[in-house]
N, CA, C, O and the ligand as a Tripos MOL2 file, in Angstrom:
@<TRIPOS>MOLECULE
protein
  261   259    66     0     0
PROTEIN
NO_CHARGES

@<TRIPOS>ATOM
      1 N         -22.6020  -47.4870  -13.0580 N.3       1 MET1
      2 CA        -22.9940  -46.1630  -12.9840 C.3       1 MET1
      3 C         -22.4140  -45.2430  -14.1330 C.2       1 MET1
      4 O         -21.2030  -45.0500  -14.2370 O.2       1 MET1
      5 N         -23.2910  -44.7180  -14.9400 N.am      2 THR2
      6 CA        -22.7930  -43.7240  -15.8890 C.3       2 THR2
      7 C         -23.0180  -42.3800  -15.7770 C.2       2 THR2
      8 O         -24.1240  -41.9290  -16.0740 O.2       2 THR2
      9 N         -22.1520  -41.6870  -15.4000 N.am      3 GLU3
     10 CA        -22.4250  -40.1570  -15.0320 C.3       3 GLU3
     11 C         -22.0700  -39.3160  -16.2990 C.2       3 GLU3
     12 O         -21.2180  -39.7230  -17.0890 O.2       3 GLU3
     13 N         -22.5970  -38.3780  -16.4440 N.am      4 PRO4
     14 CA        -22.5910  -37.4540  -17.4640 C.3       4 PRO4
     15 C         -21.1170  -36.9040  -17.3700 C.2       4 PRO4
     16 O         -20.6060  -36.5140  -16.3210 O.2       4 PRO4
     17 N         -20.4320  -36.9260  -18.7400 N.am      5 VAL5
     18 CA        -19.1530  -36.5120  -18.6810 C.3       5 VAL5
     19 C         -19.0940  -35.0240  -18.5180 C.2       5 VAL5
     20 O         -18.1660  -34.6000  -17.8290 O.2       5 VAL5
     21 N         -19.9230  -34.1680  -19.0320 N.am      6 LYS6
     22 CA        -19.8290  -32.6780  -19.0490 C.3       6 LYS6
     23 C         -20.2600  -32.2820  -17.4790 C.2       6 LYS6
     24 O         -21.3550  -32.3490  -16.9210 O.2       6 LYS6
     25 N         -19.0980  -31.8910  -17.0490 N.am      7 ARG7
     26 CA        -19.2580  -31.2540  -15.5440 C.3       7 ARG7
     27 C         -19.2910  -29.8560  -15.5210 C.2       7 ARG7
     28 O         -18.3800  -29.2260  -16.0570 O.2       7 ARG7
     29 N         -20.2640  -29.2650  -14.9450 N.am      8 LYS8
     30 CA        -20.2330  -27.9410  -14.8450 C.3       8 LYS8
     31 C         -19.2780  -27.3510  -13.6670 C.2       8 LYS8
     32 O         -19.2260  -27.8510  -12.5440 O.2       8 LYS8
     33 N         -18.6110  -26.3400  -14.0400 N.am      9 LEU9
     34 CA        -17.7860  -25.7400  -13.1750 C.3       9 LEU9
     35 C         -18.3980  -24.5420  -12.3390 C.2       9 LEU9
     36 O         -19.1630  -23.7570  -12.8990 O.2       9 LEU9
     37 N         -18.0600  -24.3930  -10.9710 N.am     10 VAL10
     38 CA        -18.7220  -23.3010  -10.5210 C.3      10 VAL10
     39 C         -17.6660  -22.1540  -10.1590 C.2      10 VAL10
     40 O         -16.5870  -22.5370   -9.7070 O.2      10 VAL10
     41 N         -17.8670  -20.8710  -10.3080 N.am     11 CYS11
     42 CA        -17.1750  -19.8770  -10.0260 C.3      11 CYS11
     43 C         -17.1370  -19.5870   -8.5640 C.2      11 CYS11
     44 O         -18.1330  -19.4100   -7.8610 O.2      11 CYS11
     45 N         -15.8290  -19.5540   -8.1530 N.am     12 ASP12
     46 CA        -15.7480  -19.2940   -6.8680 C.3      12 ASP12
     47 C         -16.0120  -18.0240   -6.0250 C.2      12 ASP12
     48 O         -16.0270  -17.8580   -4.8050 O.2      12 ASP12
     49 N         -16.2260  -17.1290   -7.1240 N.am     13 THR13
     50 CA        -16.5290  -15.5710   -6.6780 C.3      13 THR13
     51 C         -17.9200  -15.3850   -6.6700 C.2      13 THR13
     52 O         -18.4900  -14.8610   -5.7130 O.2      13 THR13
     53 N         -18.6340  -15.8670   -7.9000 N.am     14 CYS14
     54 CA        -20.0050  -15.4390   -7.7550 C.3      14 CYS14
     55 C         -20.8090  -16.5870   -7.7710 C.2      14 CYS14
     56 O         -22.0290  -16.4830   -7.6430 O.2      14 CYS14
     57 N         -20.2030  -17.7730   -7.9270 N.am     15 GLY15
     58 CA        -21.0170  -19.0610   -7.4970 C.3      15 GLY15
     59 C         -21.9100  -19.5470   -8.7670 C.2      15 GLY15
     60 O         -22.8110  -20.3850   -8.7240 O.2      15 GLY15
     61 N         -21.4550  -18.8330   -9.9040 N.am     16 GLN16
     62 CA        -22.3840  -19.3020  -11.0400 C.3      16 GLN16
     63 C         -21.7200  -20.3970  -11.7750 C.2      16 GLN16
     64 O         -20.5030  -20.5550  -11.8640 O.2      16 GLN16
     65 N         -22.7270  -21.2070  -12.3400 N.am     17 GLU17
     66 CA        -22.0780  -22.5230  -13.0860 C.3      17 GLU17
     67 C         -21.8200  -21.9750  -14.4370 C.2      17 GLU17
     68 O         -22.6310  -21.3180  -15.0900 O.2      17 GLU17
     69 N         -20.4920  -22.3350  -14.8370 N.am     18 VAL18
     70 CA        -19.8370  -21.9390  -16.1320 C.3      18 VAL18
     71 C         -19.1670  -22.9890  -16.7340 C.2      18 VAL18
     72 O         -18.6120  -23.8580  -16.0600 O.2      18 VAL18
     73 N         -19.1710  -22.9860  -17.9530 N.am     19 ASP19
     74 CA        -18.4670  -23.9690  -18.8040 C.3      19 ASP19
     75 C         -17.0060  -24.0240  -18.5440 C.2      19 ASP19
     76 O         -16.3250  -25.0490  -18.5380 O.2      19 ASP19
     77 N         -16.5960  -22.8000  -18.3290 N.am     20 GLN20
     78 CA        -14.9850  -22.6850  -18.1320 C.3      20 GLN20
     79 C         -14.7090  -21.8070  -17.0440 C.2      20 GLN20
     80 O         -15.3920  -20.7950  -16.8840 O.2      20 GLN20
     81 N         -13.7390  -22.1150  -16.2580 N.am     21 VAL21
     82 CA        -13.3080  -21.2210  -15.3450 C.3      21 VAL21
     83 C         -11.8800  -21.0630  -15.4830 C.2      21 VAL21
     84 O         -11.1670  -21.8850  -16.0580 O.2      21 VAL21
     85 N         -11.3630  -19.7080  -14.8040 N.am     22 ARG22
     86 CA         -9.8930  -19.4640  -15.0180 C.3      22 ARG22
     87 C          -9.4570  -19.2280  -13.5830 C.2      22 ARG22
     88 O         -10.1010  -18.5930  -12.7480 O.2      22 ARG22
     89 N          -8.2420  -19.8410  -13.3950 N.am     23 ARG23
     90 CA         -7.6570  -19.8470  -12.1250 C.3      23 ARG23
     91 C          -7.0090  -18.1590  -11.9700 C.2      23 ARG23
     92 O          -6.4310  -17.4820  -12.8200 O.2      23 ARG23
     93 N          -7.3170  -17.8760  -10.7500 N.am     24 ASP24
     94 CA         -6.7780  -16.5450  -10.4340 C.3      24 ASP24
     95 C          -5.2530  -16.4170  -10.6730 C.2      24 ASP24
     96 O          -4.4420  -17.2570  -10.2830 O.2      24 ASP24
     97 N          -4.9750  -15.4260  -11.2680 N.am     25 VAL25
     98 CA         -3.5060  -15.3920  -11.6760 C.3      25 VAL25
     99 C          -2.5960  -15.1270  -10.4370 C.2      25 VAL25
    100 O          -2.9680  -14.3810   -9.5310 O.2      25 VAL25
    101 N          -1.5220  -15.6940  -10.4310 N.am     26 VAL26
    102 CA         -0.5400  -15.4000   -9.2320 C.3      26 VAL26
    103 C           0.2030  -14.3570   -9.2750 C.2      26 VAL26
    104 O           1.2360  -14.2560   -9.9360 O.2      26 VAL26
    105 N          -0.2750  -13.5350   -8.5830 N.am     27 ASP27
    106 CA          0.4390  -12.2890   -8.4400 C.3      27 ASP27
    107 C           1.3610  -12.1020   -7.2200 C.2      27 ASP27
    108 O           1.4000  -12.9170   -6.2980 O.2      27 ASP27
    109 N           2.1060  -10.9710   -7.2690 N.am     28 ALA28
    110 CA          2.8840  -10.7390   -6.0790 C.3      28 ALA28
    111 C           2.0340  -10.4120   -4.8040 C.2      28 ALA28
    112 O           2.3460  -10.7180   -3.6530 O.2      28 ALA28
    113 N           1.0390   -9.8170   -5.1500 N.am     29 ASP29
    114 CA          0.0450   -9.4560   -4.0350 C.3      29 ASP29
    115 C          -0.7520  -10.6930   -3.4930 C.2      29 ASP29
    116 O          -1.2140  -10.8140   -2.3590 O.2      29 ASP29
    117 N          -0.8220  -11.5990   -4.5420 N.am     30 TYR30
    118 CA         -1.6720  -12.7350   -4.0420 C.3      30 TYR30
    119 C          -0.8480  -13.9430   -3.4170 C.2      30 TYR30
    120 O           0.1210  -14.3920   -4.0290 O.2      30 TYR30
    121 N          -1.1760  -14.3720   -2.4050 N.am     31 ASN31
    122 CA         -0.3560  -15.3290   -1.6610 C.3      31 ASN31
    123 C          -1.1390  -16.7090   -2.1090 C.2      31 ASN31
    124 O          -2.1370  -17.1350   -1.5280 O.2      31 ASN31
    125 N          -0.6460  -17.1950   -2.9990 N.am     32 ALA32
    126 CA         -1.1600  -18.4910   -3.6540 C.3      32 ALA32
    127 C          -0.8680  -19.6420   -2.7420 C.2      32 ALA32
    128 O          -1.5340  -20.6660   -2.5890 O.2      32 ALA32
    129 N           0.3220  -19.2610   -2.1290 N.am     33 ILE33
    130 CA          0.6950  -20.5130   -1.2930 C.3      33 ILE33
    131 C          -0.1350  -20.7570   -0.1000 C.2      33 ILE33
    132 O          -0.2950  -21.9240    0.2570 O.2      33 ILE33
    133 N          -0.7050  -19.7550    0.5850 N.am     34 THR34
    134 CA         -1.3670  -20.0890    1.7990 C.3      34 THR34
    135 C          -2.9000  -20.0340    1.3440 C.2      34 THR34
    136 O          -3.7360  -20.5540    2.0830 O.2      34 THR34
    137 N          -3.2210  -19.5370    0.3790 N.am     35 LYS35
    138 CA         -4.7130  -19.5190   -0.1670 C.3      35 LYS35
    139 C          -4.8980  -20.4840   -1.0060 C.2      35 LYS35
    140 O          -3.9540  -20.8610   -1.7000 O.2      35 LYS35
    141 N          -6.0960  -21.0470   -1.1000 N.am     36 PRO36
    142 CA         -6.4740  -22.0860   -2.0570 C.3      36 PRO36
    143 C          -6.7300  -21.3520   -3.4120 C.2      36 PRO36
    144 O          -7.1510  -20.1990   -3.4920 O.2      36 PRO36
    145 N          -6.4330  -22.1370   -4.4340 N.am     37 PRO37
    146 CA         -6.8170  -21.5040   -5.7460 C.3      37 PRO37
    147 C          -8.0900  -21.1740   -5.9680 C.2      37 PRO37
    148 O          -8.9840  -21.9950   -5.7600 O.2      37 PRO37
    149 N          -8.3550  -19.8770   -6.4410 N.am     38 LEU38
    150 CA         -9.7210  -19.4640   -6.8390 C.3      38 LEU38
    151 C          -9.9910  -19.5560   -8.2910 C.2      38 LEU38
    152 O          -9.2280  -19.1120   -9.1490 O.2      38 LEU38
    153 N         -11.0870  -20.1380   -8.5190 N.am     39 TRP39
    154 CA        -11.5560  -20.2390   -9.8840 C.3      39 TRP39
    155 C         -12.6760  -19.1950  -10.1720 C.2      39 TRP39
    156 O         -13.6680  -19.0300   -9.4620 O.2      39 TRP39
    157 N         -12.3910  -18.5380  -11.2720 N.am     40 ASN40
    158 CA        -13.3150  -17.4170  -11.5580 C.3      40 ASN40
    159 C         -13.8620  -17.6260  -13.0050 C.2      40 ASN40
    160 O         -13.1950  -18.1930  -13.8700 O.2      40 ASN40
    161 N         -15.0710  -17.1510  -13.2080 N.am     41 CYS41
    162 CA        -15.7290  -17.2380  -14.6550 C.3      41 CYS41
    163 C         -15.1150  -15.9990  -15.2370 C.2      41 CYS41
    164 O         -14.5120  -15.1760  -14.5480 O.2      41 CYS41
    165 N         -15.3070  -15.8900  -16.6590 N.am     42 GLU42
    166 CA        -14.7480  -14.9480  -17.2680 C.3      42 GLU42
    167 C         -14.9140  -13.5090  -16.8330 C.2      42 GLU42
    168 O         -14.0580  -12.6340  -16.9640 O.2      42 GLU42
    169 N         -16.0670  -13.3720  -16.3210 N.am     43 ARG43
    170 CA        -16.6040  -12.1960  -15.8230 C.3      43 ARG43
    171 C         -15.8970  -11.6150  -14.7200 C.2      43 ARG43
    172 O         -15.4690  -10.4610  -14.7300 O.2      43 ARG43
    173 N         -15.7530  -12.5790  -13.5820 N.am     44 CYS44
    174 CA        -15.1880  -12.1940  -12.4670 C.3      44 CYS44
    175 C         -13.6690  -12.0840  -12.8440 C.2      44 CYS44
    176 O         -12.9990  -11.1390  -12.4290 O.2      44 CYS44
    177 N         -13.2170  -12.9220  -13.5210 N.am     45 TYR45
    178 CA        -11.6820  -12.8070  -13.8880 C.3      45 TYR45
    179 C         -11.4300  -11.3260  -14.3880 C.2      45 TYR45
    180 O         -10.5580  -10.6350  -13.8620 O.2      45 TYR45
    181 N         -12.1500  -10.9070  -15.3250 N.am     46 GLU46
    182 CA        -11.9290   -9.6070  -15.8540 C.3      46 GLU46
    183 C         -12.1550   -8.5150  -14.9380 C.2      46 GLU46
    184 O         -11.4620   -7.4990  -14.9730 O.2      46 GLU46
    185 N         -13.1380   -8.6950  -14.0850 N.am     47 GLN47
    186 CA        -13.4190   -7.7360  -13.1230 C.3      47 GLN47
    187 C         -12.2680   -7.6080  -12.0870 C.2      47 GLN47
    188 O         -11.9550   -6.4970  -11.6580 O.2      47 GLN47
    189 N         -11.6430   -8.7280  -11.6880 N.am     48 LYS48
    190 CA        -10.4540   -8.7030  -10.7900 C.3      48 LYS48
    191 C          -9.2640   -8.1470  -11.5030 C.2      48 LYS48
    192 O          -8.4350   -7.4710  -10.8940 O.2      48 LYS48
    193 N          -9.1680   -8.3850  -12.6420 N.am     49 ARG49
    194 CA         -7.8950   -7.8050  -13.4610 C.3      49 ARG49
    195 C          -8.2090   -6.3140  -13.4530 C.2      49 ARG49
    196 O          -7.3570   -5.5630  -12.9800 O.2      49 ARG49
    197 N          -9.3510   -5.8090  -13.9310 N.am     50 ALA50
    198 CA         -9.6330   -4.4780  -13.8260 C.3      50 ALA50
    199 C          -9.4790   -3.7590  -12.5990 C.2      50 ALA50
    200 O          -9.0670   -2.6010  -12.5270 O.2      50 ALA50
    201 N          -9.8560   -4.5530  -11.5380 N.am     51 CYS51
    202 CA         -9.6630   -3.8360  -10.3130 C.3      51 CYS51
    203 C          -8.0890   -3.6440   -9.8290 C.2      51 CYS51
    204 O          -7.6370   -2.6950   -9.1890 O.2      51 CYS51
    205 N          -7.4270   -4.7370  -10.2840 N.am     52 ARG52
    206 CA         -6.1030   -4.6900   -9.8710 C.3      52 ARG52
    207 C          -5.2220   -3.5190  -10.6790 C.2      52 ARG52
    208 O          -4.1910   -3.0170  -10.2330 O.2      52 ARG52
    209 N          -5.7960   -3.2150  -11.8630 N.am     53 ARG53
    210 CA         -5.2090   -2.3260  -12.8590 C.3      53 ARG53
    211 C          -5.4140   -0.8330  -12.2060 C.2      53 ARG53
    212 O          -4.6020    0.0830  -12.3330 O.2      53 ARG53
    213 N          -6.5800   -0.7620  -11.5260 N.am     54 GLU54
    214 CA         -6.9250    0.5090  -10.9710 C.3      54 GLU54
    215 C          -6.0930    0.7740   -9.7440 C.2      54 GLU54
    216 O          -5.9610    1.9060   -9.2790 O.2      54 GLU54
    217 N          -5.5360   -0.3060   -9.2310 N.am     55 GLY55
    218 CA         -4.8200   -0.1870   -8.1170 C.3      55 GLY55
    219 C          -5.6070   -0.3430   -6.7800 C.2      55 GLY55
    220 O          -5.2270    0.0950   -5.6940 O.2      55 GLY55
    221 N          -6.6810   -0.9860   -7.0010 N.am     56 GLY56
    222 CA         -7.6120   -1.2320   -5.7480 C.3      56 GLY56
    223 C          -7.0430   -2.4550   -5.0700 C.2      56 GLY56
    224 O          -6.8730   -3.5130   -5.6750 O.2      56 GLY56
    225 N          -6.7480   -2.2740   -3.7710 N.am     57 ARG57
    226 CA         -6.2490   -3.5070   -3.0510 C.3      57 ARG57
    227 C          -7.1260   -4.0640   -1.9960 C.2      57 ARG57
    228 O          -7.4520   -3.2650   -1.1190 O.2      57 ARG57
    229 N          -7.4970   -5.0680   -1.9200 N.am     58 ASP58
    230 CA         -8.2990   -5.4770   -0.8830 C.3      58 ASP58
    231 C          -7.6970   -6.2120    0.2780 C.2      58 ASP58
    232 O          -6.9620   -7.1720    0.0450 O.2      58 ASP58
    233 N          -7.9330   -5.8630    1.4340 N.am     59 GLY59
    234 CA         -7.3000   -6.4590    2.5490 C.3      59 GLY59
    235 C          -6.0560   -5.6640    2.9360 C.2      59 GLY59
    236 O          -5.4370   -6.0130    3.9410 O.2      59 GLY59
    237 N          -5.6840   -4.7190    2.2820 N.am     60 ALA60
    238 CA         -4.3950   -3.9580    2.5710 C.3      60 ALA60
    239 C          -4.8710   -2.8600    3.4280 C.2      60 ALA60
    240 O          -5.5650   -1.9460    2.9810 O.2      60 ALA60
    241 N          -4.4620   -2.9550    4.7890 N.am     61 GLY61
    242 CA         -4.9370   -1.8750    5.5230 C.3      61 GLY61
    243 C          -3.9260   -0.6840    5.5160 C.2      61 GLY61
    244 O          -3.0780   -0.5860    6.4020 O.2      61 GLY61
    245 N          -4.0340    0.2250    4.4900 N.am     62 GLY62
    246 CA         -3.0750    1.2520    4.2520 C.3      62 GLY62
    247 C          -3.6690    2.5630    5.0570 C.2      62 GLY62
    248 O          -4.8150    2.9790    4.8860 O.2      62 GLY62
    249 N          -2.8320    3.0740    5.8460 N.am     63 GLY63
    250 CA         -3.1050    4.2620    6.6860 C.3      63 GLY63
    251 C          -2.1360    5.3280    6.4150 C.2      63 GLY63
    252 O          -1.1880    5.0590    5.6760 O.2      63 GLY63
    253 N          -2.2390    6.4320    6.8830 N.am     64 SER64
    254 CA         -1.3130    7.6110    6.7520 C.3      64 SER64
    255 C          -0.2880    7.2880    7.7540 C.2      64 SER64
    256 O          -0.6490    6.8370    8.8410 O.2      64 SER64
    257 N           1.0190    7.4830    7.4810 N.am     65 PRO65
    258 CA          2.1460    7.1840    8.1990 C.3      65 PRO65
    259 C           2.2040    8.2880    9.4600 C.2      65 PRO65
    260 O           3.1280    8.2490   10.2730 O.2      65 PRO65
    261 ZN        -17.9620  -15.4240  -11.4130 Zn       66 ZN66
@<TRIPOS>BOND
     1     1     2 1
     2     2     3 1
     3     3     4 2
     4     3     5 am
     5     5     6 1
     6     6     7 1
     7     7     8 2
     8     7     9 am
     9     9    10 1
    10    10    11 1
    11    11    12 2
    12    11    13 am
    13    13    14 1
    14    14    15 1
    15    15    16 2
    16    15    17 am
    17    17    18 1
    18    18    19 1
    19    19    20 2
    20    19    21 am
    21    21    22 1
    22    22    23 1
    23    23    24 2
    24    23    25 am
    25    25    26 1
    26    26    27 1
    27    27    28 2
    28    27    29 am
    29    29    30 1
    30    30    31 1
    31    31    32 2
    32    31    33 am
    33    33    34 1
    34    34    35 1
    35    35    36 2
    36    35    37 am
    37    37    38 1
    38    38    39 1
    39    39    40 2
    40    39    41 am
    41    41    42 1
    42    42    43 1
    43    43    44 2
    44    43    45 am
    45    45    46 1
    46    46    47 1
    47    47    48 2
    48    47    49 am
    49    49    50 1
    50    50    51 1
    51    51    52 2
    52    51    53 am
    53    53    54 1
    54    54    55 1
    55    55    56 2
    56    55    57 am
    57    57    58 1
    58    58    59 1
    59    59    60 2
    60    59    61 am
    61    61    62 1
    62    62    63 1
    63    63    64 2
    64    63    65 am
    65    65    66 1
    66    66    67 1
    67    67    68 2
    68    67    69 am
    69    69    70 1
    70    70    71 1
    71    71    72 2
    72    71    73 am
    73    73    74 1
    74    74    75 1
    75    75    76 2
    76    75    77 am
    77    77    78 1
    78    78    79 1
    79    79    80 2
    80    79    81 am
    81    81    82 1
    82    82    83 1
    83    83    84 2
    84    83    85 am
    85    85    86 1
    86    86    87 1
    87    87    88 2
    88    87    89 am
    89    89    90 1
    90    90    91 1
    91    91    92 2
    92    91    93 am
    93    93    94 1
    94    94    95 1
    95    95    96 2
    96    95    97 am
    97    97    98 1
    98    98    99 1
    99    99   100 2
   100    99   101 am
   101   101   102 1
   102   102   103 1
   103   103   104 2
   104   103   105 am
   105   105   106 1
   106   106   107 1
   107   107   108 2
   108   107   109 am
   109   109   110 1
   110   110   111 1
   111   111   112 2
   112   111   113 am
   113   113   114 1
   114   114   115 1
   115   115   116 2
   116   115   117 am
   117   117   118 1
   118   118   119 1
   119   119   120 2
   120   119   121 am
   121   121   122 1
   122   122   123 1
   123   123   124 2
   124   123   125 am
   125   125   126 1
   126   126   127 1
   127   127   128 2
   128   127   129 am
   129   129   130 1
   130   130   131 1
   131   131   132 2
   132   131   133 am
   133   133   134 1
   134   134   135 1
   135   135   136 2
   136   135   137 am
   137   137   138 1
   138   138   139 1
   139   139   140 2
   140   139   141 am
   141   141   142 1
   142   142   143 1
   143   143   144 2
   144   143   145 am
   145   145   146 1
   146   146   147 1
   147   147   148 2
   148   147   149 am
   149   149   150 1
   150   150   151 1
   151   151   152 2
   152   151   153 am
   153   153   154 1
   154   154   155 1
   155   155   156 2
   156   155   157 am
   157   157   158 1
   158   158   159 1
   159   159   160 2
   160   159   161 am
   161   161   162 1
   162   162   163 1
   163   163   164 2
   164   163   165 am
   165   165   166 1
   166   166   167 1
   167   167   168 2
   168   167   169 am
   169   169   170 1
   170   170   171 1
   171   171   172 2
   172   171   173 am
   173   173   174 1
   174   174   175 1
   175   175   176 2
   176   175   177 am
   177   177   178 1
   178   178   179 1
   179   179   180 2
   180   179   181 am
   181   181   182 1
   182   182   183 1
   183   183   184 2
   184   183   185 am
   185   185   186 1
   186   186   187 1
   187   187   188 2
   188   187   189 am
   189   189   190 1
   190   190   191 1
   191   191   192 2
   192   191   193 am
   193   193   194 1
   194   194   195 1
   195   195   196 2
   196   195   197 am
   197   197   198 1
   198   198   199 1
   199   199   200 2
   200   199   201 am
   201   201   202 1
   202   202   203 1
   203   203   204 2
   204   203   205 am
   205   205   206 1
   206   206   207 1
   207   207   208 2
   208   207   209 am
   209   209   210 1
   210   210   211 1
   211   211   212 2
   212   211   213 am
   213   213   214 1
   214   214   215 1
   215   215   216 2
   216   215   217 am
   217   217   218 1
   218   218   219 1
   219   219   220 2
   220   219   221 am
   221   221   222 1
   222   222   223 1
   223   223   224 2
   224   223   225 am
   225   225   226 1
   226   226   227 1
   227   227   228 2
   228   227   229 am
   229   229   230 1
   230   230   231 1
   231   231   232 2
   232   231   233 am
   233   233   234 1
   234   234   235 1
   235   235   236 2
   236   235   237 am
   237   237   238 1
   238   238   239 1
   239   239   240 2
   240   239   241 am
   241   241   242 1
   242   242   243 1
   243   243   244 2
   244   243   245 am
   245   245   246 1
   246   246   247 1
   247   247   248 2
   248   247   249 am
   249   249   250 1
   250   250   251 1
   251   251   252 2
   252   251   253 am
   253   253   254 1
   254   254   255 1
   255   255   256 2
   256   255   257 am
   257   257   258 1
   258   258   259 1
   259   259   260 2
@<TRIPOS>SUBSTRUCTURE
     1 MET1         2 RESIDUE 1 A MET
     2 THR2         6 RESIDUE 1 A THR
     3 GLU3        10 RESIDUE 1 A GLU
     4 PRO4        14 RESIDUE 1 A PRO
     5 VAL5        18 RESIDUE 1 A VAL
     6 LYS6        22 RESIDUE 1 A LYS
     7 ARG7        26 RESIDUE 1 A ARG
     8 LYS8        30 RESIDUE 1 A LYS
     9 LEU9        34 RESIDUE 1 A LEU
    10 VAL10       38 RESIDUE 1 A VAL
    11 CYS11       42 RESIDUE 1 A CYS
    12 ASP12       46 RESIDUE 1 A ASP
    13 THR13       50 RESIDUE 1 A THR
    14 CYS14       54 RESIDUE 1 A CYS
    15 GLY15       58 RESIDUE 1 A GLY
    16 GLN16       62 RESIDUE 1 A GLN
    17 GLU17       66 RESIDUE 1 A GLU
    18 VAL18       70 RESIDUE 1 A VAL
    19 ASP19       74 RESIDUE 1 A ASP
    20 GLN20       78 RESIDUE 1 A GLN
    21 VAL21       82 RESIDUE 1 A VAL
    22 ARG22       86 RESIDUE 1 A ARG
    23 ARG23       90 RESIDUE 1 A ARG
    24 ASP24       94 RESIDUE 1 A ASP
    25 VAL25       98 RESIDUE 1 A VAL
    26 VAL26      102 RESIDUE 1 A VAL
    27 ASP27      106 RESIDUE 1 A ASP
    28 ALA28      110 RESIDUE 1 A ALA
    29 ASP29      114 RESIDUE 1 A ASP
    30 TYR30      118 RESIDUE 1 A TYR
    31 ASN31      122 RESIDUE 1 A ASN
    32 ALA32      126 RESIDUE 1 A ALA
    33 ILE33      130 RESIDUE 1 A ILE
    34 THR34      134 RESIDUE 1 A THR
    35 LYS35      138 RESIDUE 1 A LYS
    36 PRO36      142 RESIDUE 1 A PRO
    37 PRO37      146 RESIDUE 1 A PRO
    38 LEU38      150 RESIDUE 1 A LEU
    39 TRP39      154 RESIDUE 1 A TRP
    40 ASN40      158 RESIDUE 1 A ASN
    41 CYS41      162 RESIDUE 1 A CYS
    42 GLU42      166 RESIDUE 1 A GLU
    43 ARG43      170 RESIDUE 1 A ARG
    44 CYS44      174 RESIDUE 1 A CYS
    45 TYR45      178 RESIDUE 1 A TYR
    46 GLU46      182 RESIDUE 1 A GLU
    47 GLN47      186 RESIDUE 1 A GLN
    48 LYS48      190 RESIDUE 1 A LYS
    49 ARG49      194 RESIDUE 1 A ARG
    50 ALA50      198 RESIDUE 1 A ALA
    51 CYS51      202 RESIDUE 1 A CYS
    52 ARG52      206 RESIDUE 1 A ARG
    53 ARG53      210 RESIDUE 1 A ARG
    54 GLU54      214 RESIDUE 1 A GLU
    55 GLY55      218 RESIDUE 1 A GLY
    56 GLY56      222 RESIDUE 1 A GLY
    57 ARG57      226 RESIDUE 1 A ARG
    58 ASP58      230 RESIDUE 1 A ASP
    59 GLY59      234 RESIDUE 1 A GLY
    60 ALA60      238 RESIDUE 1 A ALA
    61 GLY61      242 RESIDUE 1 A GLY
    62 GLY62      246 RESIDUE 1 A GLY
    63 GLY63      250 RESIDUE 1 A GLY
    64 SER64      254 RESIDUE 1 A SER
    65 PRO65      258 RESIDUE 1 A PRO
    66 ZN66       261 GROUP 0 **** ****
């Protein structure tokens, strides 16, 4: 059996097939230990980075004290 060497990678965020994926950077906010590694395409990767820069946090239930 000879399978094609070129394997398409899939972005975990948008599910698009890309030639190259980047692993989500390990941040202090990101619990890489408990969560499986996320692979993102360039687009999603940049988007996440931009989102982080803006200070947007997902999953953080912040309320007034
Ligand atoms: Zn993507």
